[in-house]
C-alpha positions as CSV (number, residue, x, y, z in Angstrom):
1,M,0.2,-0.1,0.1
2,N,1.1,3.8,-0.7
3,S,2.0,5.1,2.5
4,R,2.7,8.6,3.9
5,I,4.5,8.7,8.2
6,K,2.4,8.9,10.2
7,T,4.6,10.1,13.2
8,Q,7.9,11.7,14.2
9,L,10.9,11.3,12.7
10,Q,13.8,10.0,14.5
11,D,17.7,10.9,14.3
12,K,19.4,11.1,10.9
13,V,20.4,7.5,9.0
14,A,24.1,7.1,10.1
15,P,26.8,6.4,7.7
16,E,27.5,2.9,8.8
17,Q,23.6,2.1,7.8
18,I,24.4,2.6,4.3
19,C,26.7,1.4,1.9
20,M,27.4,1.5,-1.3
21,G,26.3,-2.1,-3.3
22,K,24.6,-3.6,-0.2
23,E,20.8,-4.1,0.8
24,L,19.6,-1.2,2.9
25,P,18.5,-2.6,6.8
26,L,16.1,-0.1,7.0
27,D,13.7,2.6,5.2
28,V,14.8,5.9,4.4
29,Y,12.5,8.4,4.4
30,A,13.1,12.6,3.7
31,R,12.0,15.3,6.0
32,N,9.1,15.5,5.0
33,G,7.8,11.9,5.6
34,L,8.2,10.4,1.8
35,L,10.3,6.9,1.7
36,L,13.3,7.7,-0.7
37,L,14.6,4.2,-0.6
38,S,13.2,1.3,0.9
39,K,14.7,-1.3,3.1
40,G,16.1,-4.2,1.2
41,H,16.8,-2.4,-2.0
42,F,20.5,-1.8,-3.0
43,V,22.5,1.7,-2.9
44,L,24.2,1.8,-6.6
45,S,26.4,4.7,-6.1
46,D,28.7,6.5,-3.7
47,H,26.5,9.6,-5.5
48,Q,23.4,7.8,-4.2
49,R,25.1,6.8,-0.7
50,E,26.0,10.2,-0.4
51,K,22.5,11.8,-1.1
52,L,20.6,9.3,1.2
53,L,23.0,10.6,4.1
54,E,22.7,14.0,3.0
55,M,18.5,14.0,3.7
56,G,17.7,10.7,4.5
57,Y,16.0,9.8,8.3
58,A,14.6,6.9,9.9
59,V,11.8,6.2,11.9
60,S,9.5,4.2,13.7
61,G,5.9,3.9,14.7
62,N,3.1,3.4,12.5
63,R,2.6,4.6,9.2
64,L,-0.5,6.4,7.6
65,E,-2.2,4.4,4.5
66,A,-3.0,6.6,1.6
67,V,-6.9,6.9,0.8
68,S,-8.0,4.5,-2.2
69,L,-9.9,6.5,-5.2
70,P,-12.5,4.5,-7.5
71,E,-11.0,3.0,-10.6
72,Q,-11.0,6.1,-13.4
73,P,-12.2,5.3,-16.6
74,D,-9.3,5.3,-19.3
75,P,-11.5,5.2,-22.8
76,M,-10.7,7.2,-25.6
77,M,-13.4,9.2,-27.5
78,V,-12.7,9.5,-30.7
79,R,-12.3,13.3,-31.2
80,E,-12.1,15.3,-34.5
81,S,-8.8,16.7,-34.0
82,V,-4.6,15.4,-32.8
83,L,-5.2,18.4,-31.1
84,H,-8.1,17.7,-28.7
85,E,-6.5,14.1,-28.2
86,M,-3.1,15.7,-27.2
87,A,-5.5,18.6,-24.9
88,F,-6.9,15.4,-23.5
89,L,-3.8,13.3,-22.4
90,Q,-2.9,16.6,-21.0
91,Q,-5.9,16.6,-18.3
92,R,-5.2,12.8,-17.6
93,T,-1.4,13.7,-17.1
94,R,-2.9,16.4,-14.7
95,T,-5.1,13.5,-12.5
96,L,-1.6,11.1,-12.5
97,L,0.7,13.6,-11.4
98,N,-1.4,15.4,-8.7
99,Y,-3.5,12.4,-7.4
100,A,-0.5,9.8,-7.6
101,L,-0.7,8.9,-3.6
102,Q,-4.6,8.6,-4.1
103,L,-5.0,6.2,-6.7
104,D,-5.0,2.5,-6.9
105,D,-2.1,1.0,-9.2
106,F,-0.7,3.9,-9.9
107,P,2.1,2.5,-11.8
108,R,-0.3,0.3,-14.5
109,K,-2.3,3.8,-14.6
110,V,0.8,5.4,-16.1
111,A,1.7,2.6,-18.3
112,L,-1.7,3.4,-20.2
113,L,-0.9,6.6,-20.4
114,V,2.2,6.2,-21.8
115,R,0.3,3.4,-24.2
116,D,-1.9,6.4,-25.7
117,I,1.1,8.8,-26.2
118,V,2.7,6.1,-28.6
119,H,0.0,5.1,-30.3
120,L,-1.5,9.0,-30.8
121,T,2.3,9.6,-31.9
122,E,2.8,6.6,-34.1
123,Q,-0.8,7.3,-36.0
124,H,-0.5,11.1,-36.3
125,P,3.8,12.1,-35.9
126,D,2.6,15.7,-36.9
127,G,-0.4,16.5,-35.1
128,V,1.4,15.6,-32.0
129,I,4.3,17.5,-32.9
130,A,1.8,20.7,-34.2
131,S,0.2,20.3,-30.1
132,L,3.5,21.1,-28.2
133,L,3.1,24.2,-29.6
134,L,-0.5,24.8,-30.4
135,V,-2.1,23.5,-27.8
136,P,-3.4,26.2,-24.3
137,F,-2.8,24.7,-21.2
138,N,-4.4,26.3,-17.8
139,E,-1.2,24.3,-15.9
140,Y,2.1,24.3,-17.0
141,G,3.9,20.9,-15.1
142,P,1.2,18.3,-17.0
143,A,1.8,20.2,-20.2
144,H,5.5,20.2,-19.7
145,A,5.6,16.0,-19.0
146,L,3.3,15.6,-21.4
147,H,5.4,17.6,-24.0
148,T,8.2,15.7,-23.0
149,T,7.0,12.0,-22.9
150,A,5.3,12.5,-26.6
151,L,8.9,14.1,-28.0
152,L,10.6,11.3,-26.7
153,A,8.2,9.1,-28.1
154,L,8.7,10.1,-31.3
155,L,11.8,10.2,-31.2
156,S,12.6,7.4,-29.7
157,R,10.8,5.6,-32.0
158,R,14.3,5.6,-34.3
159,I,16.3,4.1,-32.2
160,P,16.1,0.2,-33.5
161,D,18.1,-1.2,-30.8
162,L,16.1,-0.1,-27.7
163,S,13.9,-2.5,-26.4
164,S,10.1,-1.6,-26.0
165,E,10.8,-2.1,-21.9
166,Q,13.5,0.2,-21.6
167,R,11.4,2.6,-23.7
168,N,8.0,2.7,-22.0
169,T,10.4,2.8,-19.1
170,M,11.9,6.0,-20.2
171,L,8.4,7.6,-21.4
172,S,7.6,6.7,-17.5
173,A,10.1,8.6,-16.5
174,A,8.9,11.9,-18.4
175,L,5.9,11.5,-17.5
176,T,6.7,12.0,-13.7
177,M,10.1,12.9,-13.9
178,N,8.9,16.6,-11.8
179,M,5.7,15.4,-10.0
180,S,7.2,16.4,-6.6
181,I,7.5,20.1,-7.9
182,C,4.0,20.3,-10.8
183,G,2.8,23.1,-8.4
184,L,6.2,25.2,-8.0
185,Q,6.3,25.0,-11.4
186,N,2.7,26.0,-12.3
187,A,3.5,29.4,-10.2
188,L,7.1,30.0,-12.2
189,Y,5.5,29.9,-15.5
190,H,3.8,33.3,-14.1
191,Q,6.7,34.2,-12.1
192,Q,9.3,37.2,-13.0
193,E,11.1,37.8,-10.3
194,A,14.3,35.6,-9.0
195,L,13.9,32.0,-7.1
196,T,13.6,32.2,-3.2
197,P,16.2,30.3,-1.7
198,Q,13.2,28.0,-1.0
199,Q,12.2,28.0,-4.2
200,E,15.8,26.8,-5.3
201,E,15.7,23.7,-2.5
202,E,12.6,22.2,-4.3
203,I,14.2,22.2,-7.7
204,S,17.6,21.5,-6.5
205,S,16.3,18.3,-4.2
206,H,13.0,17.1,-7.0
207,P,14.6,14.3,-8.7
208,L,14.9,12.6,-5.5
209,M,12.0,13.4,-4.2
210,S,10.0,12.6,-7.3
211,S,12.0,8.9,-7.4
212,A,10.4,9.1,-3.5
213,I,6.9,9.7,-4.8
214,L,7.1,7.2,-7.3
215,R,8.2,4.5,-4.6
216,E,5.0,5.8,-2.0
217,A,2.9,5.0,-5.1
218,G,4.0,1.6,-5.6
219,V,6.8,1.8,-8.3
220,S,9.6,-0.3,-8.2
221,D,11.8,-0.6,-11.5
222,E,14.9,0.6,-10.7
223,L,15.8,2.2,-14.2
224,W,12.5,4.3,-14.1
225,H,14.1,5.7,-10.4
226,W,17.3,6.1,-12.2
227,L,15.7,8.3,-15.0
228,V,13.7,10.1,-12.8
229,Q,16.9,11.1,-10.2
230,T,19.4,12.0,-12.8
231,H,17.4,14.1,-15.7
232,H,18.9,16.6,-15.1
233,E,22.2,15.8,-15.1
234,S,24.7,17.2,-17.5
235,W,27.4,16.1,-19.9
236,L,29.3,19.2,-18.6
237,G,29.4,18.3,-15.2
238,N,27.4,20.9,-13.5
239,G,24.0,18.9,-13.2
240,Y,22.0,17.8,-10.3
241,P,21.8,15.9,-7.5
242,Y,24.5,14.0,-8.4
243,G,26.9,16.1,-10.5
244,L,27.6,13.1,-12.6
245,G,30.4,13.0,-15.9
246,R,30.1,12.4,-18.8
247,E,31.0,8.9,-18.3
248,E,28.5,8.2,-15.8
249,I,24.9,9.4,-17.5
250,Q,22.9,7.0,-18.6
251,S,22.6,7.3,-22.1
252,L,18.6,7.0,-21.5
253,A,18.7,9.9,-18.4
254,H,20.8,12.4,-20.9
255,M,17.9,11.7,-24.4
256,L,15.5,13.0,-21.5
257,H,17.5,15.6,-20.3
258,M,17.6,17.1,-23.9
259,A,13.7,16.5,-24.6
260,D,13.2,18.6,-20.9
261,I,15.4,21.3,-22.4
262,T,14.0,21.5,-26.2
263,C,10.3,21.5,-24.7
264,A,11.1,24.2,-22.0
265,K,12.2,26.8,-25.1
266,L,9.6,25.8,-27.2
267,T,7.0,26.7,-24.5
268,P,6.4,30.2,-23.8
269,R,5.9,31.7,-20.2
270,S,2.8,33.9,-19.3
271,Y,5.2,36.7,-19.5
272,R,7.3,36.4,-22.4
273,A,6.7,34.2,-25.9
274,G,8.6,31.2,-26.9
275,M,11.8,31.2,-29.1
276,V,10.5,30.7,-32.6
277,P,10.9,26.3,-33.1
278,A,13.6,27.2,-35.3
279,A,16.1,29.2,-33.6
280,A,15.2,26.7,-30.4
281,L,15.8,23.6,-32.0
282,G,19.4,25.7,-33.8
283,H,20.3,26.0,-30.1
284,I,20.4,22.7,-29.4
285,F,22.1,21.8,-32.1
286,Q,24.6,24.3,-31.9
287,R,25.7,22.4,-28.6
288,K,26.2,19.5,-29.9
289,D,29.4,17.8,-28.4
290,H,30.3,19.6,-26.0
291,E,26.9,19.5,-23.9
292,F,24.4,16.8,-26.3
293,D,25.3,13.6,-27.8
294,P,25.2,14.7,-31.8
295,A,23.2,11.2,-32.6
296,Y,20.5,13.1,-31.0
297,T,20.2,16.1,-31.7
298,T,20.9,15.3,-35.2
299,L,17.7,12.7,-34.5
300,L,16.0,15.7,-32.9
301,I,16.0,18.0,-35.7
302,K,15.5,15.5,-38.2
303,E,12.6,14.1,-36.2
304,L,11.5,17.9,-36.0
305,G,12.3,19.4,-39.3
306,I,13.6,22.8,-39.8
307,Y,10.1,24.1,-39.6
308,P,8.0,22.0,-37.5
309,P,4.8,21.1,-37.9
310,G,2.4,24.1,-35.9
311,S,5.2,26.6,-36.3
312,F,4.6,30.1,-38.2
313,V,5.6,30.9,-41.2
314,K,5.8,33.8,-43.9
315,L,6.4,33.0,-47.5
316,A,7.7,34.8,-50.7
317,N,4.2,36.1,-51.5
318,N,3.6,37.9,-48.7
319,E,1.2,35.3,-46.7
320,I,1.3,34.0,-43.4
321,G,0.8,30.2,-43.0
322,V,1.7,27.0,-40.8
323,V,3.6,23.5,-41.0
324,L,0.8,20.6,-41.2
325,A,3.6,18.2,-41.9
326,R,7.0,17.8,-43.1
327,R,7.9,16.4,-46.0
328,E,11.3,14.6,-47.5
329,K,13.2,18.2,-48.3
330,A,13.1,20.0,-45.2
331,S,12.9,23.5,-46.8
332,E,9.7,22.1,-48.7
333,P,7.1,21.6,-45.7
334,Q,3.8,21.7,-46.6
335,V,1.9,24.5,-45.4
336,A,-1.9,26.1,-45.2
337,A,-1.6,29.4,-45.9
338,I,-4.1,31.6,-43.4
339,R,-3.7,35.0,-43.8
340,H,-2.0,37.7,-46.1
341,G,0.3,40.2,-44.6
342,D,-1.6,41.8,-42.2
343,G,-4.5,41.0,-43.2
344,P,-7.5,39.6,-41.9
345,A,-7.1,35.1,-41.5
346,Y,-8.5,33.6,-44.5
347,I,-11.8,31.9,-43.5
348,D,-10.5,28.6,-44.6
349,A,-6.6,27.5,-44.6
350,L,-5.3,27.1,-48.0
351,I,-3.0,24.9,-49.0
352,R,0.7,26.1,-50.5
353,D,2.9,24.1,-52.3
354,T,6.0,25.5,-51.3
355,S,8.2,24.3,-54.2
356,Q,6.6,26.8,-56.2
357,P,8.9,30.2,-55.7
358,A,5.4,32.2,-54.8
359,H,4.4,30.1,-52.3
360,K,8.6,29.3,-50.9
361,V,9.5,29.5,-47.2
362,V,11.1,33.1,-46.8
363,A,11.5,32.8,-42.7
364,P,10.1,31.3,-39.9
365,C,7.4,33.5,-37.7
366,T,6.2,33.9,-34.1
367,A,2.6,32.8,-33.2
368,A,1.6,36.7,-32.3
369,L,2.2,37.7,-35.7
370,A,0.3,34.6,-37.1
371,G,-2.5,36.2,-35.1
372,V,-4.7,33.0,-35.1
373,R,-5.8,31.0,-32.2
374,A,-5.1,27.3,-31.8
375,S,-8.8,26.5,-32.3
376,H,-9.0,27.8,-35.1
377,L,-6.5,25.7,-37.0
378,A,-7.5,22.4,-34.8
379,R,-9.4,20.8,-37.5
380,L,-6.2,21.0,-40.1
381,W,-5.0,17.7,-38.3
382,R,-8.6,16.0,-38.0
383,T,-8.1,11.9,-36.9
384,Q,-11.2,9.2,-37.1
385,H,-8.5,7.2,-35.1
386,T,-9.6,6.2,-31.3
387,L,-7.6,5.4,-28.7
């Protein structure tokens, strides 16, 4: 059963109680009562041992069982647009992240959500990419978790030696990596001021705290935990919480790290616009070799394209269009013209052949310049499929 400490914590764990490569002789808890690592699990590295000694407490007494909620139905109804499907998946993500300790069989619910995300990316990859840029959200935390998971689902299907089990575990980690700071992420989305010391502490500890919540919620997959714990480790050696060196970072954690940063760059804040997608992707690509694996950055650019679906472009005839789909030639995506210059939006979008000189893509442009609501564009990525 899921549990949280009911009685007061005892003293910090002693160094002799935690030995690298040996089973834990006791449960180790964080100060707020969440289980960091349970008795019988192996301590896998010196870094992990140091963090457990820094944050860990022992406890005695009874434990308070979590409240069980009735099973929530999962069926995906037929929706007219991939963007609508992603909006629904966003709501499911919010429920999972906010009520992890109150849901029965949390790992299974994550698996079902991951399954549906993968299915949608396989059926409608262009629409899913467009949704990352166009679907509005009320809460940044769940939206970012879904965006990162969907992007990884798109990228990982191109890695032939990745097993389905490893892939599903990585996607589960992406969905849950920030679950301990979802509320903080929502607040920071609107915050322009510098972080407070308390916020800095929450951010620096969230990989371990998210892993702790996952243990409380019944997740026993150690790869899942390790990916959550190390998704902020960097090839530059300045990551957290362990400060791992390049050779110590698991490849799946590194891919997760890159996807996390990419999605953050693509998403606007409430007080500023997001980067033009072409610029955001270019910024990631420029950091290949020294900060990101060039194989992964190349895969990212190939998968999203120079002009990703859902991004806006200016055409040679001065029309503003939205990219519908990628094509074999990256500079000639399928585009729907939505307005001419500063004129009003067209009643119906007009498909343009960007291989023709008059309709050639001349530059990316911002969503603000396009001046069209996502709801007006949703029908451009229709779907008749169910999940």
